[in-house]
Structure formats: C-alpha cells, structure tokens
Biotite code that builds the C-alpha atoms (Angstrom):
import biotite.structure as struc

atoms = struc.array([
    struc.Atom([-80.401, -35.604, -176.425], chain_id="A", res_id=1, res_name="MET", atom_name="CA", element="C"),
    struc.Atom([-82.420, -36.157, -173.316], chain_id="A", res_id=2, res_name="THR", atom_name="CA", element="C"),
    struc.Atom([-83.128, -39.581, -171.909], chain_id="A", res_id=3, res_name="LYS", atom_name="CA", element="C"),
    struc.Atom([-86.719, -40.359, -171.182], chain_id="A", res_id=4, res_name="HIS", atom_name="CA", element="C"),
    struc.Atom([-88.016, -42.694, -168.563], chain_id="A", res_id=5, res_name="SER", atom_name="CA", element="C"),
    struc.Atom([-90.310, -45.539, -169.655], chain_id="A", res_id=6, res_name="PRO", atom_name="CA", element="C"),
    struc.Atom([-92.764, -43.982, -167.222], chain_id="A", res_id=7, res_name="PHE", atom_name="CA", element="C"),
    struc.Atom([-93.032, -40.892, -169.445], chain_id="A", res_id=8, res_name="ASP", atom_name="CA", element="C"),
    struc.Atom([-94.933, -42.945, -172.030], chain_id="A", res_id=9, res_name="LYS", atom_name="CA", element="C"),
    struc.Atom([-97.190, -44.820, -169.633], chain_id="A", res_id=10, res_name="GLY", atom_name="CA", element="C"),
    struc.Atom([-95.307, -48.107, -169.954], chain_id="A", res_id=11, res_name="VAL", atom_name="CA", element="C"),
    struc.Atom([-95.658, -50.944, -167.462], chain_id="A", res_id=12, res_name="THR", atom_name="CA", element="C"),
    struc.Atom([-92.657, -53.246, -167.087], chain_id="A", res_id=13, res_name="VAL", atom_name="CA", element="C"),
    struc.Atom([-93.196, -56.650, -165.454], chain_id="A", res_id=14, res_name="CYS", atom_name="CA", element="C"),
    struc.Atom([-90.431, -59.050, -164.443], chain_id="A", res_id=15, res_name="PHE", atom_name="CA", element="C"),
    struc.Atom([-92.295, -62.322, -163.991], chain_id="A", res_id=16, res_name="LEU", atom_name="CA", element="C"),
    struc.Atom([-89.610, -64.388, -162.280], chain_id="A", res_id=17, res_name="THR", atom_name="CA", element="C"),
    struc.Atom([-88.702, -61.667, -159.789], chain_id="A", res_id=18, res_name="GLU", atom_name="CA", element="C"),
    struc.Atom([-92.346, -60.587, -159.412], chain_id="A", res_id=19, res_name="ARG", atom_name="CA", element="C"),
    struc.Atom([-91.463, -56.944, -159.937], chain_id="A", res_id=20, res_name="LEU", atom_name="CA", element="C"),
    struc.Atom([-93.874, -54.535, -161.578], chain_id="A", res_id=21, res_name="ILE", atom_name="CA", element="C"),
    struc.Atom([-92.976, -51.010, -162.593], chain_id="A", res_id=22, res_name="PHE", atom_name="CA", element="C"),
    struc.Atom([-95.864, -48.897, -163.800], chain_id="A", res_id=23, res_name="SER", atom_name="CA", element="C"),
    struc.Atom([-96.517, -45.276, -164.664], chain_id="A", res_id=24, res_name="ALA", atom_name="CA", element="C"),
    struc.Atom([-99.880, -45.635, -162.923], chain_id="A", res_id=25, res_name="ALA", atom_name="CA", element="C"),
    struc.Atom([-98.131, -46.312, -159.624], chain_id="A", res_id=26, res_name="GLN", atom_name="CA", element="C"),
    struc.Atom([-96.390, -43.276, -158.240], chain_id="A", res_id=27, res_name="ASP", atom_name="CA", element="C"),
    struc.Atom([-93.754, -45.264, -156.346], chain_id="A", res_id=28, res_name="ASP", atom_name="CA", element="C"),
    struc.Atom([-90.392, -43.463, -156.121], chain_id="A", res_id=29, res_name="PRO", atom_name="CA", element="C"),
    struc.Atom([-88.657, -46.634, -154.897], chain_id="A", res_id=30, res_name="PHE", atom_name="CA", element="C"),
    struc.Atom([-89.892, -48.649, -157.924], chain_id="A", res_id=31, res_name="ALA", atom_name="CA", element="C"),
    struc.Atom([-88.762, -45.848, -160.207], chain_id="A", res_id=32, res_name="LYS", atom_name="CA", element="C"),
    struc.Atom([-85.319, -45.858, -158.563], chain_id="A", res_id=33, res_name="LEU", atom_name="CA", element="C"),
    struc.Atom([-85.039, -49.641, -158.919], chain_id="A", res_id=34, res_name="GLN", atom_name="CA", element="C"),
    struc.Atom([-85.927, -49.504, -162.617], chain_id="A", res_id=35, res_name="LEU", atom_name="CA", element="C"),
    struc.Atom([-83.398, -46.762, -163.287], chain_id="A", res_id=36, res_name="HIS", atom_name="CA", element="C"),
    struc.Atom([-80.692, -48.641, -161.384], chain_id="A", res_id=37, res_name="LEU", atom_name="CA", element="C"),
    struc.Atom([-81.358, -51.842, -163.339], chain_id="A", res_id=38, res_name="MET", atom_name="CA", element="C"),
    struc.Atom([-81.182, -49.884, -166.583], chain_id="A", res_id=39, res_name="GLY", atom_name="CA", element="C"),
    struc.Atom([-77.913, -48.263, -165.526], chain_id="A", res_id=40, res_name="SER", atom_name="CA", element="C"),
    struc.Atom([-76.365, -51.598, -164.597], chain_id="A", res_id=41, res_name="PHE", atom_name="CA", element="C"),
    struc.Atom([-77.503, -53.135, -167.897], chain_id="A", res_id=42, res_name="ALA", atom_name="CA", element="C"),
    struc.Atom([-75.967, -50.239, -169.836], chain_id="A", res_id=43, res_name="GLU", atom_name="CA", element="C"),
    struc.Atom([-72.728, -50.522, -167.832], chain_id="A", res_id=44, res_name="PHE", atom_name="CA", element="C"),
    struc.Atom([-72.540, -54.281, -168.386], chain_id="A", res_id=45, res_name="GLU", atom_name="CA", element="C"),
    struc.Atom([-73.084, -53.878, -172.135], chain_id="A", res_id=46, res_name="ARG", atom_name="CA", element="C"),
    struc.Atom([-70.307, -51.287, -172.399], chain_id="A", res_id=47, res_name="SER", atom_name="CA", element="C"),
    struc.Atom([-67.909, -53.602, -170.532], chain_id="A", res_id=48, res_name="ILE", atom_name="CA", element="C"),
    struc.Atom([-68.791, -56.471, -172.888], chain_id="A", res_id=49, res_name="ILE", atom_name="CA", element="C"),
    struc.Atom([-68.178, -54.279, -175.955], chain_id="A", res_id=50, res_name="LYS", atom_name="CA", element="C"),
    struc.Atom([-64.842, -53.101, -174.550], chain_id="A", res_id=51, res_name="LYS", atom_name="CA", element="C"),
    struc.Atom([-63.690, -56.677, -173.871], chain_id="A", res_id=52, res_name="ARG", atom_name="CA", element="C"),
    struc.Atom([-64.806, -57.764, -177.308], chain_id="A", res_id=53, res_name="GLN", atom_name="CA", element="C"),
    struc.Atom([-62.851, -54.941, -178.963], chain_id="A", res_id=54, res_name="ALA", atom_name="CA", element="C"),
    struc.Atom([-59.756, -55.848, -176.924], chain_id="A", res_id=55, res_name="GLU", atom_name="CA", element="C"),
    struc.Atom([-60.098, -59.510, -177.929], chain_id="A", res_id=56, res_name="GLY", atom_name="CA", element="C"),
    struc.Atom([-60.431, -58.633, -181.601], chain_id="A", res_id=57, res_name="ILE", atom_name="CA", element="C"),
    struc.Atom([-57.374, -56.329, -181.415], chain_id="A", res_id=58, res_name="ALA", atom_name="CA", element="C"),
    struc.Atom([-55.273, -59.101, -179.816], chain_id="A", res_id=59, res_name="LYS", atom_name="CA", element="C"),
    struc.Atom([-56.472, -61.642, -182.379], chain_id="A", res_id=60, res_name="ALA", atom_name="CA", element="C"),
    struc.Atom([-55.561, -59.244, -185.206], chain_id="A", res_id=61, res_name="LYS", atom_name="CA", element="C"),
    struc.Atom([-52.061, -58.831, -183.750], chain_id="A", res_id=62, res_name="GLN", atom_name="CA", element="C"),
    struc.Atom([-51.639, -62.618, -183.761], chain_id="A", res_id=63, res_name="ARG", atom_name="CA", element="C"),
    struc.Atom([-52.993, -62.768, -187.312], chain_id="A", res_id=64, res_name="GLY", atom_name="CA", element="C"),
    struc.Atom([-55.918, -64.963, -186.280], chain_id="A", res_id=65, res_name="VAL", atom_name="CA", element="C"),
    struc.Atom([-58.739, -62.488, -186.893], chain_id="A", res_id=66, res_name="TYR", atom_name="CA", element="C"),
    struc.Atom([-59.051, -61.383, -190.462], chain_id="A", res_id=67, res_name="LYS", atom_name="CA", element="C"),
    struc.Atom([-62.670, -60.214, -190.475], chain_id="A", res_id=68, res_name="GLY", atom_name="CA", element="C"),
    struc.Atom([-65.470, -61.369, -192.695], chain_id="A", res_id=69, res_name="ARG", atom_name="CA", element="C"),
    struc.Atom([-64.447, -62.794, -196.077], chain_id="A", res_id=70, res_name="PRO", atom_name="CA", element="C"),
    struc.Atom([-65.181, -60.607, -199.089], chain_id="A", res_id=71, res_name="VAL", atom_name="CA", element="C"),
    struc.Atom([-68.376, -61.769, -200.764], chain_id="A", res_id=72, res_name="SER", atom_name="CA", element="C"),
    struc.Atom([-68.819, -59.074, -203.411], chain_id="A", res_id=73, res_name="ILE", atom_name="CA", element="C"),
    struc.Atom([-66.652, -58.941, -206.514], chain_id="A", res_id=74, res_name="ASP", atom_name="CA", element="C"),
    struc.Atom([-65.844, -55.242, -206.976], chain_id="A", res_id=75, res_name="ALA", atom_name="CA", element="C"),
    struc.Atom([-64.286, -55.919, -210.396], chain_id="A", res_id=76, res_name="ASN", atom_name="CA", element="C"),
    struc.Atom([-67.540, -57.488, -211.618], chain_id="A", res_id=77, res_name="LYS", atom_name="CA", element="C"),
    struc.Atom([-69.452, -54.417, -210.420], chain_id="A", res_id=78, res_name="ILE", atom_name="CA", element="C"),
    struc.Atom([-67.065, -52.082, -212.256], chain_id="A", res_id=79, res_name="ARG", atom_name="CA", element="C"),
    struc.Atom([-67.315, -54.199, -215.427], chain_id="A", res_id=80, res_name="ASP", atom_name="CA", element="C"),
    struc.Atom([-71.101, -54.114, -215.367], chain_id="A", res_id=81, res_name="LEU", atom_name="CA", element="C"),
    struc.Atom([-71.030, -50.359, -214.741], chain_id="A", res_id=82, res_name="ARG", atom_name="CA", element="C"),
    struc.Atom([-68.731, -49.870, -217.748], chain_id="A", res_id=83, res_name="GLN", atom_name="CA", element="C"),
    struc.Atom([-71.210, -51.861, -219.821], chain_id="A", res_id=84, res_name="GLN", atom_name="CA", element="C"),
    struc.Atom([-73.735, -49.140, -219.014], chain_id="A", res_id=85, res_name="GLY", atom_name="CA", element="C"),
    struc.Atom([-75.817, -50.874, -216.377], chain_id="A", res_id=86, res_name="LEU", atom_name="CA", element="C"),
    struc.Atom([-77.229, -48.805, -213.531], chain_id="A", res_id=87, res_name="GLY", atom_name="CA", element="C"),
    struc.Atom([-76.886, -49.602, -209.850], chain_id="A", res_id=88, res_name="ALA", atom_name="CA", element="C"),
    struc.Atom([-80.333, -51.204, -209.634], chain_id="A", res_id=89, res_name="THR", atom_name="CA", element="C"),
    struc.Atom([-79.678, -53.571, -212.545], chain_id="A", res_id=90, res_name="LYS", atom_name="CA", element="C"),
    struc.Atom([-76.233, -54.468, -211.199], chain_id="A", res_id=91, res_name="ILE", atom_name="CA", element="C"),
    struc.Atom([-77.719, -55.175, -207.776], chain_id="A", res_id=92, res_name="ALA", atom_name="CA", element="C"),
    struc.Atom([-80.435, -57.375, -209.278], chain_id="A", res_id=93, res_name="GLU", atom_name="CA", element="C"),
    struc.Atom([-77.977, -59.284, -211.451], chain_id="A", res_id=94, res_name="GLN", atom_name="CA", element="C"),
    struc.Atom([-75.484, -59.927, -208.614], chain_id="A", res_id=95, res_name="LEU", atom_name="CA", element="C"),
    struc.Atom([-78.232, -60.411, -205.988], chain_id="A", res_id=96, res_name="LYS", atom_name="CA", element="C"),
    struc.Atom([-76.831, -57.728, -203.698], chain_id="A", res_id=97, res_name="ILE", atom_name="CA", element="C"),
    struc.Atom([-78.185, -54.413, -202.429], chain_id="A", res_id=98, res_name="SER", atom_name="CA", element="C"),
    struc.Atom([-77.828, -51.129, -204.286], chain_id="A", res_id=99, res_name="ARG", atom_name="CA", element="C"),
    struc.Atom([-75.985, -49.738, -201.264], chain_id="A", res_id=100, res_name="VAL", atom_name="CA", element="C"),
    struc.Atom([-73.350, -52.444, -201.758], chain_id="A", res_id=101, res_name="SER", atom_name="CA", element="C"),
    struc.Atom([-73.040, -51.471, -205.416], chain_id="A", res_id=102, res_name="VAL", atom_name="CA", element="C"),
    struc.Atom([-72.569, -47.797, -204.560], chain_id="A", res_id=103, res_name="TYR", atom_name="CA", element="C"),
    struc.Atom([-70.088, -48.647, -201.800], chain_id="A", res_id=104, res_name="ARG", atom_name="CA", element="C"),
    struc.Atom([-68.005, -50.787, -204.199], chain_id="A", res_id=105, res_name="ALA", atom_name="CA", element="C"),
    struc.Atom([-68.060, -48.100, -206.883], chain_id="A", res_id=106, res_name="LEU", atom_name="CA", element="C"),
    struc.Atom([-67.040, -45.423, -204.390], chain_id="A", res_id=107, res_name="LYS", atom_name="CA", element="C"),
    struc.Atom([-64.134, -47.532, -203.116], chain_id="A", res_id=108, res_name="ALA", atom_name="CA", element="C"),
    struc.Atom([-62.860, -48.078, -206.658], chain_id="A", res_id=109, res_name="ALA", atom_name="CA", element="C"),
])
C-alpha cells in the first residue's frame, strides 16, 4: 500500500490559528515538508496514546478492575428463537439488534 500526499488530489489545507496554508497549487517544497512532518508527528503521537491505553487496560485487568463492556445480548434467547425456526433477520428485529450480532452469537454457541 502506498501512501499518497494530500497534494496528489489537489487538496488545500488551512490552519487558521497558525495562519498556515498548504496547497497543491503552490509548489512550495518547504510547505510540503512541514505538512508531512506534522502528519508524521500526529501519527507518532496517536500510536503512543494507543500503546499507553493498552498498557493501562492490561494493568487494570490484572487488578481485576477492568472487565470490559457488559454483555447486552442474550445468546440463549437467540438460540431459542433460532430453534423455533426464526431466521436471523426476524431474530434481529425482535431483539432490536443487528443481524451481524445474531450471526456472531450463533457462531459462538
């Protein structure tokens, strides 16, 4: 997969507070470098945040504090409705959930 620059599509990026404008119409190598550097730093910062979040969740799980999202779909009810002959669409409508959730519950069973 190749990464494309916003300039490849003729995009103009304006930062109002900083009064920076990056445009495909302007052939400014320094502006292009600045935009790429800002994008790289943003990507780096996001990866650091995700890493810290994962570490925090792992530590919370070890302490027994983090248990994840509570289960909101009754898998037994889905199986019962399936045994009654209802299809995934009807089960989803009746339980007000998505068909994907129905299929996921049936697969896990």
